[in-house]
N, CA, C and O atoms as a CHARMM CRD file, in Angstrom:
* protein
*
  256
    1    1 MET  N      2.47600 -64.29700  -7.75400 PROA 1      0.00000
    2    1 MET  CA     3.10200 -63.97900  -6.57000 PROA 1      0.00000
    3    1 MET  C      3.40400 -65.65100  -6.07000 PROA 1      0.00000
    4    1 MET  O      2.66600 -66.61100  -6.29300 PROA 1      0.00000
    5    2 ASN  N      4.68200 -65.65300  -5.35400 PROA 2      0.00000
    6    2 ASN  CA     4.87400 -66.54500  -4.38300 PROA 2      0.00000
    7    2 ASN  C      4.65400 -66.67800  -2.96000 PROA 2      0.00000
    8    2 ASN  O      4.25700 -65.57800  -2.57600 PROA 2      0.00000
    9    3 LYS  N      4.70200 -67.29600  -2.21500 PROA 3      0.00000
   10    3 LYS  CA     4.35900 -67.48700  -0.60300 PROA 3      0.00000
   11    3 LYS  C      5.36400 -66.44400  -0.20900 PROA 3      0.00000
   12    3 LYS  O      4.94800 -65.69100   0.67100 PROA 3      0.00000
   13    4 ASP  N      6.45100 -66.23300  -0.59300 PROA 4      0.00000
   14    4 ASP  CA     7.08300 -65.33200   0.31000 PROA 4      0.00000
   15    4 ASP  C      6.79500 -63.85600   0.09400 PROA 4      0.00000
   16    4 ASP  O      7.07200 -63.04300   0.97600 PROA 4      0.00000
   17    5 GLN  N      6.16200 -63.43500  -1.23300 PROA 5      0.00000
   18    5 GLN  CA     6.06200 -62.42800  -1.60800 PROA 5      0.00000
   19    5 GLN  C      4.81000 -62.14200  -0.57400 PROA 5      0.00000
   20    5 GLN  O      4.94000 -61.20000   0.20800 PROA 5      0.00000
   21    6 VAL  N      3.76000 -62.82100  -0.55000 PROA 6      0.00000
   22    6 VAL  CA     2.39300 -62.81400  -0.02100 PROA 6      0.00000
   23    6 VAL  C      2.70100 -62.46100   1.49300 PROA 6      0.00000
   24    6 VAL  O      2.18400 -61.51000   2.07800 PROA 6      0.00000
   25    7 LYS  N      3.66100 -63.39600   2.08600 PROA 7      0.00000
   26    7 LYS  CA     3.37700 -63.49500   3.48300 PROA 7      0.00000
   27    7 LYS  C      4.41600 -62.20000   3.74000 PROA 7      0.00000
   28    7 LYS  O      4.00000 -61.39500   4.57400 PROA 7      0.00000
   29    8 GLY  N      5.56000 -61.93500   3.20100 PROA 8      0.00000
   30    8 GLY  CA     6.44700 -60.59500   3.39600 PROA 8      0.00000
   31    8 GLY  C      5.48600 -59.56000   3.27900 PROA 8      0.00000
   32    8 GLY  O      5.44600 -58.80800   4.25200 PROA 8      0.00000
   33    9 ARG  N      4.64000 -59.29900   2.28000 PROA 9      0.00000
   34    9 ARG  CA     3.67900 -58.01300   2.22800 PROA 9      0.00000
   35    9 ARG  C      2.70600 -57.95200   3.31100 PROA 9      0.00000
   36    9 ARG  O      2.42000 -56.88200   3.84900 PROA 9      0.00000
   37   10 VAL  N      2.04700 -59.37500   3.74000 PROA 10     0.00000
   38   10 VAL  CA     1.06100 -59.20500   4.99500 PROA 10     0.00000
   39   10 VAL  C      2.04700 -58.63500   6.26500 PROA 10     0.00000
   40   10 VAL  O      1.92300 -57.62700   6.96100 PROA 10     0.00000
   41   11 GLU  N      2.88400 -59.50800   6.26900 PROA 11     0.00000
   42   11 GLU  CA     4.09800 -59.09200   7.80000 PROA 11     0.00000
   43   11 GLU  C      4.13400 -57.34700   7.71100 PROA 11     0.00000
   44   11 GLU  O      3.90200 -56.51300   8.58600 PROA 11     0.00000
   45   12 GLU  N      4.47900 -57.20700   6.44100 PROA 12     0.00000
   46   12 GLU  CA     4.92500 -55.75200   6.24000 PROA 12     0.00000
   47   12 GLU  C      4.06300 -54.60200   6.79300 PROA 12     0.00000
   48   12 GLU  O      4.43300 -53.60800   7.41700 PROA 12     0.00000
   49   13 ALA  N      2.64000 -55.02900   6.35900 PROA 13     0.00000
   50   13 ALA  CA     1.34200 -54.53300   6.50500 PROA 13     0.00000
   51   13 ALA  C      0.90500 -54.59600   8.00500 PROA 13     0.00000
   52   13 ALA  O      0.02600 -53.81300   8.36400 PROA 13     0.00000
   53   14 LYS  N      1.52000 -55.58200   9.03100 PROA 14     0.00000
   54   14 LYS  CA     0.71600 -55.91200  10.12000 PROA 14     0.00000
   55   14 LYS  C      1.62600 -55.03300  10.99600 PROA 14     0.00000
   56   14 LYS  O      1.22500 -54.45000  12.00300 PROA 14     0.00000
   57   15 GLY  N      3.11300 -54.97900  10.44400 PROA 15     0.00000
   58   15 GLY  CA     3.89500 -54.03800  11.21400 PROA 15     0.00000
   59   15 GLY  C      3.62600 -52.32200  10.86700 PROA 15     0.00000
   60   15 GLY  O      3.68800 -51.40100  11.68200 PROA 15     0.00000
   61   16 ALA  N      3.39000 -52.25600   9.76000 PROA 16     0.00000
   62   16 ALA  CA     2.91000 -50.85400   9.38700 PROA 16     0.00000
   63   16 ALA  C      1.74900 -50.30200  10.83800 PROA 16     0.00000
   64   16 ALA  O      1.92200 -49.26900  11.48500 PROA 16     0.00000
   65   17 VAL  N      0.89000 -51.06500  11.00800 PROA 17     0.00000
   66   17 VAL  CA    -0.31800 -51.26000  11.66000 PROA 17     0.00000
   67   17 VAL  C      0.49400 -50.86900  13.19500 PROA 17     0.00000
   68   17 VAL  O      0.37700 -49.71400  13.60500 PROA 17     0.00000
   69   18 LYS  N      1.05100 -51.55600  13.74900 PROA 18     0.00000
   70   18 LYS  CA     1.46900 -51.78900  14.98000 PROA 18     0.00000
   71   18 LYS  C      2.42900 -50.51700  15.27200 PROA 18     0.00000
   72   18 LYS  O      2.29900 -49.66200  16.14800 PROA 18     0.00000
   73   19 GLN  N      3.06200 -50.59600  14.64400 PROA 19     0.00000
   74   19 GLN  CA     4.10600 -49.13200  14.31500 PROA 19     0.00000
   75   19 GLN  C      3.34400 -47.81400  14.37600 PROA 19     0.00000
   76   19 GLN  O      3.74400 -46.95200  15.15900 PROA 19     0.00000
   77   20 ALA  N      2.02500 -47.53500  13.42800 PROA 20     0.00000
   78   20 ALA  CA     1.16100 -46.20100  13.55600 PROA 20     0.00000
   79   20 ALA  C      0.46900 -46.57100  15.32000 PROA 20     0.00000
   80   20 ALA  O      0.49000 -45.80100  16.28100 PROA 20     0.00000
   81   21 ALA  N      0.05700 -47.60900  15.28200 PROA 21     0.00000
   82   21 ALA  CA    -0.79100 -47.63600  16.87300 PROA 21     0.00000
   83   21 ALA  C      0.11800 -47.17900  18.01500 PROA 21     0.00000
   84   21 ALA  O     -0.07400 -46.33600  18.89100 PROA 21     0.00000
   85   22 GLY  N      1.24800 -48.03800  17.73800 PROA 22     0.00000
   86   22 GLY  CA     1.95600 -47.35400  18.80800 PROA 22     0.00000
   87   22 GLY  C      2.58200 -45.62900  18.82700 PROA 22     0.00000
   88   22 GLY  O      2.82000 -44.87200  19.76800 PROA 22     0.00000
   89   23 HSD  N      2.66600 -45.51200  17.77800 PROA 23     0.00000
   90   23 HSD  CA     3.19600 -43.83800  17.90500 PROA 23     0.00000
   91   23 HSD  C      1.83200 -43.17900  18.73800 PROA 23     0.00000
   92   23 HSD  O      1.80000 -42.40700  19.69600 PROA 23     0.00000
   93   24 ALA  N      0.50400 -43.95400  17.79200 PROA 24     0.00000
   94   24 ALA  CA    -0.38200 -42.61400  18.13100 PROA 24     0.00000
   95   24 ALA  C     -0.41900 -42.99300  19.45900 PROA 24     0.00000
   96   24 ALA  O     -0.58600 -41.91900  20.03800 PROA 24     0.00000
   97   25 VAL  N     -0.36200 -43.93200  20.36600 PROA 25     0.00000
   98   25 VAL  CA    -0.84500 -44.10700  21.59400 PROA 25     0.00000
   99   25 VAL  C      0.72400 -43.93800  22.48100 PROA 25     0.00000
  100   25 VAL  O      0.79500 -43.95400  23.71000 PROA 25     0.00000
  101   26 GLY  N      1.52800 -43.83000  21.84900 PROA 26     0.00000
  102   26 GLY  CA     2.99200 -43.33500  22.68500 PROA 26     0.00000
  103   26 GLY  C      3.56700 -44.31500  23.22800 PROA 26     0.00000
  104   26 GLY  O      4.13300 -44.16600  24.31100 PROA 26     0.00000
  105   27 ASP  N      3.53800 -45.61200  22.53700 PROA 27     0.00000
  106   27 ASP  CA     4.06600 -46.67300  23.10900 PROA 27     0.00000
  107   27 ASP  C      5.04700 -47.24000  22.34600 PROA 27     0.00000
  108   27 ASP  O      4.79900 -48.06700  21.46900 PROA 27     0.00000
  109   28 HSD  N      6.42400 -46.75600  22.68800 PROA 28     0.00000
  110   28 HSD  CA     7.64500 -46.70300  22.04200 PROA 28     0.00000
  111   28 HSD  C      7.93900 -48.25000  21.87600 PROA 28     0.00000
  112   28 HSD  O      8.59600 -48.54400  20.87700 PROA 28     0.00000
  113   29 GLY  N      7.51200 -49.37000  22.78800 PROA 29     0.00000
  114   29 GLY  CA     7.62100 -50.54800  22.14500 PROA 29     0.00000
  115   29 GLY  C      6.94900 -51.49500  21.47000 PROA 29     0.00000
  116   29 GLY  O      7.28600 -52.60900  21.06900 PROA 29     0.00000
  117   30 LEU  N      5.58100 -50.66100  21.37900 PROA 30     0.00000
  118   30 LEU  CA     5.07600 -51.31900  20.22600 PROA 30     0.00000
  119   30 LEU  C      5.44400 -50.55500  19.15400 PROA 30     0.00000
  120   30 LEU  O      5.65700 -51.12700  18.08400 PROA 30     0.00000
  121   31 GLU  N      5.55200 -49.43100  19.23800 PROA 31     0.00000
  122   31 GLU  CA     6.08700 -48.90300  17.70100 PROA 31     0.00000
  123   31 GLU  C      7.16100 -49.05400  17.24700 PROA 31     0.00000
  124   31 GLU  O      7.35400 -48.56400  16.13400 PROA 31     0.00000
  125   32 ALA  N      8.43200 -49.88500  18.01200 PROA 32     0.00000
  126   32 ALA  CA     9.64900 -50.46200  17.78200 PROA 32     0.00000
  127   32 ALA  C      9.36600 -51.90700  17.12000 PROA 32     0.00000
  128   32 ALA  O      9.69700 -52.32500  16.01000 PROA 32     0.00000
  129   33 LYS  N      8.74700 -52.44600  18.01400 PROA 33     0.00000
  130   33 LYS  CA     8.33400 -54.02800  17.17900 PROA 33     0.00000
  131   33 LYS  C      7.56000 -54.12900  15.91600 PROA 33     0.00000
  132   33 LYS  O      7.68800 -55.03900  15.09700 PROA 33     0.00000
  133   34 GLY  N      6.67100 -53.02700  15.81600 PROA 34     0.00000
  134   34 GLY  CA     6.05800 -52.40300  14.42100 PROA 34     0.00000
  135   34 GLY  C      7.03500 -52.66600  13.27600 PROA 34     0.00000
  136   34 GLY  O      7.04000 -53.43000  12.31100 PROA 34     0.00000
  137   35 ALA  N      7.98300 -51.59600  13.82900 PROA 35     0.00000
  138   35 ALA  CA     9.08400 -51.27700  12.66000 PROA 35     0.00000
  139   35 ALA  C      9.84700 -52.10600  12.71300 PROA 35     0.00000
  140   35 ALA  O     10.65800 -51.92600  11.80500 PROA 35     0.00000
  141   36 ALA  N     10.20200 -53.41400  13.57700 PROA 36     0.00000
  142   36 ALA  CA    11.00400 -54.28200  13.35800 PROA 36     0.00000
  143   36 ALA  C     10.29800 -55.31600  12.10200 PROA 36     0.00000
  144   36 ALA  O     10.82400 -55.69200  11.05400 PROA 36     0.00000
  145   37 GLU  N      8.57800 -55.67800  12.77500 PROA 37     0.00000
  146   37 GLU  CA     7.99400 -56.38700  12.07100 PROA 37     0.00000
  147   37 GLU  C      7.79300 -55.95000  10.61200 PROA 37     0.00000
  148   37 GLU  O      7.65300 -56.79400   9.72700 PROA 37     0.00000
  149   38 LYS  N      7.77900 -54.62200  10.36000 PROA 38     0.00000
  150   38 LYS  CA     7.71700 -54.08300   8.83300 PROA 38     0.00000
  151   38 LYS  C      8.65300 -54.14700   8.20600 PROA 38     0.00000
  152   38 LYS  O      8.54000 -54.16000   6.98000 PROA 38     0.00000
  153   39 THR  N     10.34700 -54.23100   9.02600 PROA 39     0.00000
  154   39 THR  CA    11.35800 -54.18200   8.15900 PROA 39     0.00000
  155   39 THR  C     11.84100 -55.70300   7.75800 PROA 39     0.00000
  156   39 THR  O     12.63500 -55.86400   6.83100 PROA 39     0.00000
  157   40 ALA  N     11.27800 -56.88100   8.56000 PROA 40     0.00000
  158   40 ALA  CA    11.16400 -57.61000   8.10100 PROA 40     0.00000
  159   40 ALA  C     10.32200 -58.76400   7.11000 PROA 40     0.00000
  160   40 ALA  O     10.71200 -59.84800   6.67400 PROA 40     0.00000
  161   41 GLY  N      9.28700 -58.20700   6.98600 PROA 41     0.00000
  162   41 GLY  CA     8.15900 -58.00600   6.17400 PROA 41     0.00000
  163   41 GLY  C      8.89800 -57.96400   4.71400 PROA 41     0.00000
  164   41 GLY  O      9.00300 -58.75500   3.77700 PROA 41     0.00000
  165   42 LYS  N      9.45900 -56.33800   5.06100 PROA 42     0.00000
  166   42 LYS  CA    10.19800 -56.11300   3.41800 PROA 42     0.00000
  167   42 LYS  C     11.32900 -56.83900   3.10600 PROA 42     0.00000
  168   42 LYS  O     11.59300 -56.96300   1.91000 PROA 42     0.00000
  169   43 ALA  N     12.02900 -57.33000   3.90000 PROA 43     0.00000
  170   43 ALA  CA    13.11800 -58.40700   3.72500 PROA 43     0.00000
  171   43 ALA  C     12.75600 -60.00100   2.79700 PROA 43     0.00000
  172   43 ALA  O     13.25500 -60.62000   1.85700 PROA 43     0.00000
  173   44 GLN  N     11.63900 -60.14600   3.69700 PROA 44     0.00000
  174   44 GLN  CA    10.91100 -61.56400   3.00000 PROA 44     0.00000
  175   44 GLN  C     10.14700 -61.26500   1.73300 PROA 44     0.00000
  176   44 GLN  O     10.13600 -62.14700   0.87500 PROA 44     0.00000
  177   45 ALA  N      9.54200 -60.19800   1.51800 PROA 45     0.00000
  178   45 ALA  CA     8.79100 -59.95100   0.31800 PROA 45     0.00000
  179   45 ALA  C     10.16300 -59.79200  -0.81500 PROA 45     0.00000
  180   45 ALA  O      9.98300 -60.39000  -1.87500 PROA 45     0.00000
  181   46 ALA  N     11.12400 -59.25500  -0.71500 PROA 46     0.00000
  182   46 ALA  CA    12.44600 -59.13700  -1.70800 PROA 46     0.00000
  183   46 ALA  C     12.54100 -60.34100  -1.99700 PROA 46     0.00000
  184   46 ALA  O     12.27600 -60.73200  -3.13300 PROA 46     0.00000
  185   47 ALA  N     12.94200 -61.16800  -1.01800 PROA 47     0.00000
  186   47 ALA  CA    13.11100 -62.50800  -0.92200 PROA 47     0.00000
  187   47 ALA  C     12.54000 -63.40300  -2.33300 PROA 47     0.00000
  188   47 ALA  O     13.06000 -64.08900  -3.21400 PROA 47     0.00000
  189   48 GLY  N     11.10900 -62.93200  -1.95200 PROA 48     0.00000
  190   48 GLY  CA    10.14500 -63.77900  -2.43900 PROA 48     0.00000
  191   48 GLY  C     10.21500 -63.12800  -4.08900 PROA 48     0.00000
  192   48 GLY  O      9.83700 -63.81700  -5.03700 PROA 48     0.00000
  193   49 ASP  N     10.80400 -61.57400  -4.29300 PROA 49     0.00000
  194   49 ASP  CA    10.67200 -61.16700  -5.61100 PROA 49     0.00000
  195   49 ASP  C     11.88500 -61.55200  -6.32800 PROA 49     0.00000
  196   49 ASP  O     11.79900 -61.64200  -7.55300 PROA 49     0.00000
  197   50 ALA  N     12.87100 -61.76600  -5.82700 PROA 50     0.00000
  198   50 ALA  CA    14.26600 -62.56200  -6.14000 PROA 50     0.00000
  199   50 ALA  C     13.78400 -63.69500  -6.53300 PROA 50     0.00000
  200   50 ALA  O     14.11900 -63.85600  -7.70700 PROA 50     0.00000
  201   51 LYS  N     13.23600 -64.46700  -6.19100 PROA 51     0.00000
  202   51 LYS  CA    12.63900 -66.01700  -6.33300 PROA 51     0.00000
  203   51 LYS  C     12.10000 -65.82300  -7.63400 PROA 51     0.00000
  204   51 LYS  O     12.55800 -66.33300  -8.65600 PROA 51     0.00000
  205   52 ALA  N     11.14000 -65.09200  -7.56600 PROA 52     0.00000
  206   52 ALA  CA    10.12700 -64.88100  -9.01300 PROA 52     0.00000
  207   52 ALA  C     11.08100 -64.29800 -10.11700 PROA 52     0.00000
  208   52 ALA  O     10.74300 -64.66500 -11.24300 PROA 52     0.00000
  209   53 LYS  N     12.14500 -63.51500 -10.08400 PROA 53     0.00000
  210   53 LYS  CA    12.76500 -62.98400 -10.75600 PROA 53     0.00000
  211   53 LYS  C     13.70200 -64.47100 -11.40500 PROA 53     0.00000
  212   53 LYS  O     13.70300 -64.67300 -12.61900 PROA 53     0.00000
  213   54 VAL  N     14.18600 -65.08200 -10.78900 PROA 54     0.00000
  214   54 VAL  CA    14.86900 -66.17600 -11.07800 PROA 54     0.00000
  215   54 VAL  C     13.86700 -67.47500 -11.59600 PROA 54     0.00000
  216   54 VAL  O     14.33400 -68.26100 -12.42100 PROA 54     0.00000
  217   55 ALA  N     12.89700 -67.60800 -11.23600 PROA 55     0.00000
  218   55 ALA  CA    11.77300 -68.59800 -11.81800 PROA 55     0.00000
  219   55 ALA  C     11.72000 -67.97000 -13.14100 PROA 55     0.00000
  220   55 ALA  O     12.20800 -68.80900 -13.89900 PROA 55     0.00000
  221   56 ASP  N     11.37700 -66.91200 -13.83400 PROA 56     0.00000
  222   56 ASP  CA    10.74800 -66.30500 -14.53600 PROA 56     0.00000
  223   56 ASP  C     12.20600 -66.26800 -15.19300 PROA 56     0.00000
  224   56 ASP  O     12.08200 -67.40300 -15.65200 PROA 56     0.00000
  225   57 ALA  N     13.36800 -65.93000 -15.57700 PROA 57     0.00000
  226   57 ALA  CA    14.68300 -66.54000 -15.83900 PROA 57     0.00000
  227   57 ALA  C     14.77400 -67.74800 -16.43900 PROA 57     0.00000
  228   57 ALA  O     15.18400 -68.04500 -17.56100 PROA 57     0.00000
  229   58 ALA  N     14.32000 -68.44800 -15.50800 PROA 58     0.00000
  230   58 ALA  CA    14.78800 -70.06000 -15.73000 PROA 58     0.00000
  231   58 ALA  C     13.72100 -70.41600 -16.81200 PROA 58     0.00000
  232   58 ALA  O     14.15400 -71.07300 -17.75900 PROA 58     0.00000
  233   59 LYS  N     12.48600 -70.11100 -16.82400 PROA 59     0.00000
  234   59 LYS  CA    11.82600 -70.30600 -17.66600 PROA 59     0.00000
  235   59 LYS  C     11.49800 -69.93700 -19.04100 PROA 59     0.00000
  236   59 LYS  O     10.82900 -70.62600 -19.81100 PROA 59     0.00000
  237   60 LYS  N     12.11000 -68.60200 -19.33800 PROA 60     0.00000
  238   60 LYS  CA    12.21700 -67.99900 -20.57800 PROA 60     0.00000
  239   60 LYS  C     13.55100 -68.60300 -21.23900 PROA 60     0.00000
  240   60 LYS  O     13.78700 -68.50400 -22.44300 PROA 60     0.00000
  241   61 ALA  N     14.43900 -69.27200 -20.27100 PROA 61     0.00000
  242   61 ALA  CA    15.76300 -69.76100 -21.10500 PROA 61     0.00000
  243   61 ALA  C     15.51900 -71.12600 -21.74300 PROA 61     0.00000
  244   61 ALA  O     16.12000 -71.48700 -22.75500 PROA 61     0.00000
  245   62 ILE  N     14.32900 -72.10200 -20.90900 PROA 62     0.00000
  246   62 ILE  CA    14.11600 -72.87400 -21.30200 PROA 62     0.00000
  247   62 ILE  C     12.96400 -73.01300 -22.37200 PROA 62     0.00000
  248   62 ILE  O     12.44200 -73.98400 -22.92000 PROA 62     0.00000
  249   63 ASP  N     12.82200 -71.95500 -22.43000 PROA 63     0.00000
  250   63 ASP  CA    11.35300 -71.97200 -23.76800 PROA 63     0.00000
  251   63 ASP  C     12.21200 -71.20900 -25.15500 PROA 63     0.00000
  252   63 ASP  O     11.59900 -70.82700 -26.15100 PROA 63     0.00000
  253   64 ARG  N     13.40000 -71.10700 -25.03100 PROA 64     0.00000
  254   64 ARG  CA    14.16700 -70.51100 -26.23000 PROA 64     0.00000
  255   64 ARG  C     14.58600 -71.64900 -27.04100 PROA 64     0.00000
  256   64 ARG  O     15.22800 -71.46700 -28.07600 PROA 64     0.00000
């Protein structure tokens, strides 16, 4: 795993917790902030996944 994958998944988890906490206490602002962080975390993790795939493909091409 690369840094973007790890950071993205951590942000996604933090966002999910904030979203759930906001929903539980009826704080729509906290719920929305959590949803936004969760979405940003997913995007960062996806970017990290893409980087990992490119790196793997490059390594396989070099090994041939």
